[in-house]
KOLMIRO-105832 format. One line per 10 residues: their letters; for each residue x, y, z of N, C-alpha, C, O. Coordinates in steps of 0.2 Angstrom, whole numbers. Layout:
BEGIN
a = X,Y,Z,X,Y,Z,X,Y,Z,X,Y,Z; ...
END
This chain:
BEGIN
mrvksvwlag = 417,486,717,420,485,723,411,481,726,412,475,728; 407,483,726,400,482,730,400,475,729,398,471,733; 401,472,721,397,464,722,402,462,725,400,456,727; 411,464,727,414,459,730,414,459,737,416,455,740; 411,465,740,409,465,746,402,460,746,403,454,746; 397,462,745,393,455,744,392,449,744,388,445,747; 399,446,740,403,439,739,405,438,744,404,433,748; 409,444,745,411,439,751,408,441,760,413,440,765; 402,443,762,397,441,763,393,437,766,391,436,772; 392,435,759,390,428,760,395,423,762,394,420,767
llvlaacvan = 400,425,757,405,420,760,407,419,768,409,413,770; 407,425,772,411,424,780,401,420,781,400,415,784; 397,422,778,387,421,782,389,411,779,387,407,783; 393,410,773,391,403,774,401,397,779,402,391,781; 403,402,778,407,398,783,405,398,790,407,393,793; 399,402,793,398,405,799,393,397,801,392,394,806; 390,396,796,385,391,794,387,384,795,385,381,799; 392,383,792,398,376,793,402,375,798,403,370,801; 405,381,800,408,381,809,404,379,814,407,376,819; 396,382,812,391,378,818,385,372,816,379,371,817
aqttpvywtt = 391,369,810,385,363,808,382,361,813,385,361,818; 375,357,814,377,352,819,380,345,816,378,343,811; 385,339,821,387,334,819,387,328,820,389,323,818; 380,331,826,374,325,829,367,326,829,366,332,830; 362,320,827,357,321,828,355,324,834,356,322,839; 350,330,833,347,333,839,340,326,839,337,324,834; 339,324,845,335,319,848,332,320,854,329,317,859; 333,325,854,330,328,860,326,337,857,326,340,852; 322,339,864,317,344,862,319,349,868,322,346,874; 318,357,867,320,360,874,314,362,879,312,366,883
nanqacgsyg = 310,356,875,301,359,879,300,356,886,299,350,888; 299,359,888,300,356,897,293,352,896,293,346,899; 289,353,894,281,351,896,279,349,889,273,348,886; 285,347,887,281,340,880,277,336,882,279,333,887; 271,334,879,268,328,881,269,320,878,268,317,872; 271,319,884,275,307,881,269,306,881,268,304,876; 264,307,883,259,301,887,262,294,889,266,295,893; 260,288,887,264,281,888,273,282,890,277,280,894; 274,289,883,283,287,884,287,295,888,292,298,887; 282,295,894,286,298,900,285,295,905,285,289,905
dangapmalt = 284,300,910,286,298,918,278,294,918,274,295,914; 276,291,924,269,294,927,266,297,924,262,295,920; 266,304,926,262,308,922,264,310,916,263,316,916; 266,307,912,266,310,906,275,311,903,277,308,898; 278,315,907,282,322,905,286,317,904,286,312,906; 292,323,899,297,320,896,303,320,903,302,323,908; 308,316,902,315,315,906,321,319,902,324,319,897; 321,324,908,327,328,907,334,325,908,337,322,913; 336,325,903,346,326,900,349,329,903,348,335,903; 356,327,907,362,329,908,366,335,904,368,340,905
tpagayvcyv = 365,330,897,368,334,893,365,333,886,365,327,884; 363,338,882,366,346,884,360,349,889,354,349,888; 362,351,893,359,353,899,351,359,896,351,364,892; 346,356,899,338,359,896,337,356,890,337,360,885; 337,349,888,336,346,884,332,341,887,336,339,892; 325,338,886,322,334,887,318,329,880,316,331,875; 316,322,884,314,318,880,309,313,882,307,312,888; 306,310,877,300,305,876,305,298,875,309,297,870; 304,292,880,308,285,879,303,279,882,298,279,885; 307,275,878,302,267,878,309,262,878,314,262,874
ygtlpwyasg = 308,259,883,311,253,885,308,246,883,303,244,882; 314,242,883,311,238,879,316,231,882,320,232,885; 314,224,880,319,220,881,319,217,876,314,215,873; 325,215,872,327,207,867,329,203,871,334,203,875; 324,196,870,328,190,877,332,188,876,335,187,881; 336,188,870,343,182,871,348,186,866,346,189,861; 353,186,867,357,185,863,363,179,865,364,177,870; 368,177,859,372,172,860,375,172,856,373,172,850; 383,173,857,388,176,854,395,172,856,397,172,862; 399,170,852,406,167,854,404,160,854,399,157,856
agwassirvs = 410,157,851,409,148,850,403,145,846,398,141,846; 406,150,839,401,146,834,394,150,834,390,150,829; 394,155,838,385,157,838,386,165,839,389,167,843; 382,169,834,384,177,832,376,179,833,371,177,831; 378,186,836,370,190,836,373,197,834,378,200,836; 369,198,831,366,205,829,358,210,831,352,207,832; 360,214,831,355,219,835,354,225,830,358,229,829; 348,225,826,347,228,822,340,234,824,335,232,827; 343,240,823,336,246,826,336,252,820,341,250,816; 335,255,818,332,262,814,328,267,818,323,266,822
apptapvaff = 330,273,815,325,279,819,320,278,811,322,277,805; 316,279,814,308,280,810,308,286,805,311,291,808; 306,287,801,307,294,796,302,300,799,299,303,795; 299,300,805,297,305,808,303,309,810,302,315,808; 309,307,814,314,312,817,318,305,822,317,300,825; 323,308,820,331,305,825,328,306,832,325,310,836; 333,298,832,331,293,841,338,290,843,341,287,839; 339,291,849,347,289,851,343,282,855,337,282,858; 349,276,854,348,271,856,352,270,860,358,273,859; 350,266,865,356,262,870,355,255,873,349,254,875
lsfadvngad = 361,251,871,358,242,872,361,241,878,367,242,877; 359,238,883,363,238,889,363,229,889,358,225,890; 370,228,889,370,220,890,372,216,895,377,218,899; 367,209,898,366,207,905,371,200,901,374,199,896; 369,196,908,370,188,908,366,184,909,360,185,907; 367,181,911,360,176,911,355,178,917,349,179,917; 359,179,922,355,182,929,357,188,932,357,189,938; 357,191,927,354,200,926,360,206,926,359,212,924; 366,201,928,373,206,928,374,210,922,371,209,917; 379,214,922,380,217,919,388,212,916,392,208,919
atmdfvysgd = 385,215,907,391,207,904,395,212,899,392,215,895; 401,212,899,406,216,895,407,215,889,410,210,890; 407,215,885,405,211,879,409,216,874,410,222,875; 411,214,868,416,214,861,410,216,857,406,211,856; 409,222,853,405,221,848,405,228,843,406,234,845; 403,227,834,404,232,830,401,234,828,397,231,825; 401,241,828,395,243,822,397,243,816,403,245,814; 391,242,811,392,240,805,393,246,801,390,251,801; 397,244,798,402,247,792,405,252,796,405,258,795; 409,250,799,414,253,807,420,245,810,419,240,813
stvyngtsas = 427,247,808,430,241,809,432,239,818,435,234,821; 431,244,821,433,245,826,431,241,831,425,240,832; 435,238,835,430,234,841,428,234,846,430,230,850; 423,239,849,423,242,854,420,236,863,416,231,862; 421,239,867,418,232,872,416,239,876,419,244,876; 410,234,881,409,241,884,400,237,888,395,234,885; 401,238,893,391,234,895,387,237,890,382,233,889; 387,242,888,380,242,883,385,246,878,391,247,880; 383,248,873,382,251,865,378,255,864,373,252,865; 378,263,862,374,266,860,375,272,854,381,275,853
qalyanqple = 368,274,850,373,279,844,365,284,844,360,280,843; 365,286,844,359,293,840,360,294,830,363,297,826; 355,291,832,353,288,823,348,297,820,345,301,823; 349,296,815,345,303,808,338,300,807,335,296,811; 335,304,804,327,301,803,330,295,799,336,295,798; 326,288,798,329,285,792,333,282,793,333,276,793; 339,285,796,344,282,796,346,274,802,346,274,809; 347,268,798,347,261,801,354,260,805,358,263,803; 355,255,810,361,254,813,363,247,814,357,245,815; 366,242,814,366,234,815,374,237,821,379,241,821
vnvlglhsqa = 372,231,827,377,230,830,379,221,830,377,216,832; 385,224,828,386,213,831,390,213,836,394,217,836; 388,208,841,390,204,846,395,200,843,395,197,837; 399,201,847,404,196,846,405,190,850,406,184,848; 406,193,856,407,186,867,408,191,871,407,197,869; 410,189,876,413,192,881,419,194,880,424,190,879; 420,202,880,427,204,882,433,199,886,439,200,884; 431,196,890,439,194,894,439,187,889,444,184,891; 436,184,885,436,180,880,438,180,871,438,175,867; 440,190,870,443,191,865,451,188,864,455,188,869
pnygstadgp = 451,185,857,449,187,853,444,181,852,438,182,851; 447,176,851,445,167,851,436,167,852,432,164,849; 435,172,858,428,168,862,427,161,860,426,158,854; 428,159,864,427,152,865,420,149,869,418,144,867; 418,152,873,412,149,874,407,155,874,410,161,874; 401,154,874,395,154,871,394,160,878,395,158,883; 391,167,877,390,171,881,382,173,879,380,170,874; 379,175,882,371,176,883,368,178,889,370,177,895; 363,181,886,359,183,891,354,189,886,354,192,881; 349,191,892,346,198,888,349,205,886,354,206,889
vvvlaecpda = 346,209,882,349,214,878,342,221,883,336,218,883; 342,226,885,339,230,887,341,236,881,347,238,879; 336,239,879,336,244,874,330,252,877,324,252,879; 334,256,877,332,261,878,331,265,872,336,264,868; 326,268,870,323,274,865,323,280,866,318,281,870; 326,285,865,325,291,867,323,296,863,325,295,857; 319,301,862,315,303,856,312,308,857,309,309,862; 313,315,852,309,320,854,302,320,856,299,324,860; 299,315,854,291,317,854,289,309,855,292,304,853; 281,310,859,277,303,859,276,300,854,276,294,855
ntcaqvqaql = 276,301,848,275,301,839,280,297,839,278,291,840; 286,299,840,293,297,835,295,290,839,297,285,836; 293,291,848,294,283,850,288,277,848,290,271,849; 283,278,847,280,276,845,280,270,839,275,266,837; 285,272,837,287,270,829,293,266,830,293,261,827; 300,268,836,303,262,836,303,257,837,300,253,841; 310,254,832,309,244,833,316,242,835,321,246,834; 316,238,836,323,236,836,322,228,836,317,226,838; 328,223,834,326,217,831,334,215,834,338,218,835; 333,208,834,339,202,837,340,198,832,334,196,831
iysalpsnpw = 345,196,828,345,191,824,349,184,826,353,183,822; 349,180,829,354,174,830,357,169,823,354,168,818; 361,167,824,364,164,818,371,158,820,376,160,822; 371,152,819,376,149,821,378,145,814,376,140,813; 382,149,812,386,147,806,390,146,806,393,149,811; 395,141,801,394,137,799,392,130,800,391,126,796; 391,129,807,388,123,808,384,119,810,383,113,810; 379,124,811,372,124,809,367,129,808,364,132,812; 369,131,801,366,134,796,358,136,795,354,133,791; 356,143,800,352,143,803,351,148,806,356,149,810
slsapviwdw = 346,153,805,348,161,809,339,162,812,335,159,809; 338,165,815,331,166,821,330,174,821,335,178,822; 326,176,821,326,184,821,321,186,828,317,182,829; 322,190,832,315,191,837,315,197,839,320,199,842; 310,200,840,309,206,841,311,208,847,313,205,851; 309,215,848,313,219,855,304,218,858,299,219,854; 302,215,866,298,217,868,299,224,871,304,225,873; 295,230,870,291,235,873,289,233,881,288,227,883; 290,239,885,287,238,892,285,245,892,289,249,894; 278,247,890,277,252,894,274,252,900,274,257,903
END
């Protein structure tokens, strides 16, 4: 009977761990005094998140200079969390005048077409993400004219070291009419 009790207790502990398992990467810290340096506010302090309460992040902003999607053009944005820790990426689409642009986009590995003025994803350490920008939502599904403008990138990290390693890249292509592609890195704004 004693062996069955130990086995049952172990099974209950395992079930409790699985039931409480983390389903999204923890890209924040609970340390309100985290030293973010140039990846924080003017004093190097982290930014407080509203969800979850009591969470703080270091952060970095940047710009991908120009996307072009629709009318034969395609743009993909590639980001990746560094090996040190998880990161959350927020990509905000704008038009040529800097106003929010509602775009259709697809996350690689997902067939669902999303639309909005931004795309976001929390990534585990070393996890890549590609966002394929299809075109203006108002022109779906054919995207007859080219939509273009900059993309603002925000990366939220648990520490300054992780923020120092994040990267983002924009890839343009005009296939098959003009068989070429061009890649542009993010321009970080500290």
